[in-house]
C-alpha positions, 0 to 999 in steps of 0.5 A: 676529393670524393670520386663520382659514382658511376651509374651503370645504364641498362639497355631497354630493349626498345629500339630507339629508346636508349637514345631518348634516355641518354644511354639507357635506364639507370640501374637501381632507378625508380621509374614511372611510365605514365600516360593516357589509356591504350597509349602502350604503357603495359606493352613498353613495361613487358618489352623492357621486362622480357629484354633484361630478365634472365635467371641471374637477373630476375623480374617481379611484376605485380598486377593491381587489376581486377583481371588475372595475369593470365588474361593480360598475358594472353594478349602480350604474348602476341608480341614477338618479344614475349618469351614463354620460357622466362615465365616462372624461370626469370620473371614472376607475376603477382596479383594484389587485387585482393588487398587492394579491394580491401583498401588497406594500404599497409597490407598492400605495402607489406605484400610487396615487400614480402614478395621482393624479399622472398624473390630478390628481384633486379627488376620490379614492376607495379601495374596499374599504379593508377588503380591505387589511387582510384581505390583510395577515392572509392573508399573515401580515404583522406589525401594524407593516407594516400600520400603517406602510401605513395611516399612509403612505396616510393622510399621502399622501391628506391631502397631495394637493390632493383630497378623499379617501374610504377605503370599508371594512367594519368592526365596531364593536370595531375602531374603537378599534384601527384607525390609520385612524380616528385619522388621518381627518378625517371618519367616517361610519358606516352600519349596517343593524339587523334587528329582528324582520321589520323592517330600518332603515338608519342613519348616524352622523357619528362625526367631522368636524373643524372643523364641528358635525355632527348627533349621534346615529343618523339614518335613511336609505333607499336607493331607485332615486334613491339614498340619502336621509338623514332627520336626526334631529329634535333638541328645542331648549331650551324644550320642546315646549309650543305656548304657546311658539309660539302667536301671541299671543291668536290662536284657531283655530276648530275648524268644529263650532258650540259647540265653540269656546265650550267651548275658551274661544274656540277652540284657541289658534293653534300648539297641539297638540290631542289628540282621544281616543275609542273607535272610531266616536266621531267623531274623524276627522269632527271632524278633517275639520271642522277642516280644512275650516274652515281652508280656509274661512278661507284656511288650507291644511291637511295630513292624515297618514293612518295608518289610512285610505288616501287613496282612502278619505279621498277618499270623504268631503268632503275629496275636493273640498279635496284635489282643489283643492289646499287639503288635502294628503294624506300616504300613510303606510300602508307598514310600517317607517316612521321618525319622522324619514322621516314628519316629513320629508314632513310638513315638506316638504308644510307648506312647499310648501302653506304650510299652517297646520293639520296633522291626524295620523290616528291615533297608534294607526295611527302606532305600528303603521306604525312599524318596531319599533325606533322603535315601542318608543321611541314617546313619545320619537319623538312628543316629538321630532316634535311639537316640531318641528312646533310650532316651525314655528307650525302648529296640530295635531290628533292623534287617538288611539283608546282601547279602550271603558271606561266605568268609568275616564277615561284621555286616552292609551293611550301615556302621551303626553298631557303632549305635548299643549297641549289635550285633547278626550275623546269617549266613549260613555255609556249613558242610558235603554238607549241609547248616546249620544256625549259630548264634554268639554274636558279641558285647554287649557293657559293658558286658561279652557275649559268643564268640562261633559260635552256630548252630541253627534250625527253627522249629514249636516251634520257634528258637532252638539253638544247639551245637557249630560248634567245638562240631558239627565238633567232632560229625561228625568226631566221635571224643569225645568232651569236654563239660564245667564242 
């Protein structure tokens, strides 16, 4: 019986990329890094190379650009992953522009083979391979010559005891006809999408032989540290309902006297609660009480602020909790966010703090902070995020603002109320010529709850829940009311 060959996976050194690849880069694989101009292909290649290269695992980088390698390195050295000490010690750059300008493919192949034989690298990069195709067109060489060159180069690169990469600019329609896409073991596709005034970078693992890569398009960002990938959350079978992740009969106290009774004994642990209401109705104050109650019970919390900056939040009672390290605050006020990037930051802080409670304040601000590409599919994006968080077993409180309407009852401006395991509605009501605040529990999945609409006030002590509207109406009319029992 034949034994399965174990393929070693190399860590890419790019945060989040190994998750997309199914564990890392297969050693001795032949990979293509392709995409549109300016999408980050060369930066990705350099980040991988500087992460893996060392004196025992050397890298050879061929440039086929008209500019010298020093000019390219002038810009690449601005990234923190760039290590000057590795140049010429673990990494060698070779410029093939002279051979390419002559249009002699055989000479290009021979030079590459000679350099690889002499240097014996473990990593080989050719950038930009697209230039070879353009050179062939300028020289009016036949398609068979180019195809032969690509096939020979591919066979050479797969025969070396090295992990190899071709970097090139391609447009999507060309992927169907280019022979290099057929012979490659792995294909990474990078793109940048401009939507209105927003630009979002995406990465896709088109192909990775022998590994179960993550499907779909994934967001990535470029910063001074290089590239960071935010893998797209995949909803696992079983859905998004907290009833499947709730820890038995455990209940989470809300920190507001009277509200736990309305919820049937508190919010079931691991549930997602949607708190909706107009501006000024007390949603953020109730969320603060929820986090403060968790701290009193030894349950750290995290709040993602999409409407108020951390400095604004720290002006209220959250200040002491945050300074004490008991509540973490994620500032998400920067524009062009993606769901996956926000989820990455949330999970990172939840794991670091071992948080049990999460507040998202608010969904309305969240939608505004998202890049247009994500806000257009807000329901789907939010569905994936809530599914990922509830799978971690944390209890979530989300706030959402509704415009003031007194003649109809709605629970979400996004049609996303179905995501929540529980819904609490805050409203303004007009009684005897005055506005009063009212609160009601609309839904608690799998649990009995109060159907009363109760009045409440916001005081220096927090939220104080009072009588039901029917009791209050009886008081105003002077009629006696019957109390339970």
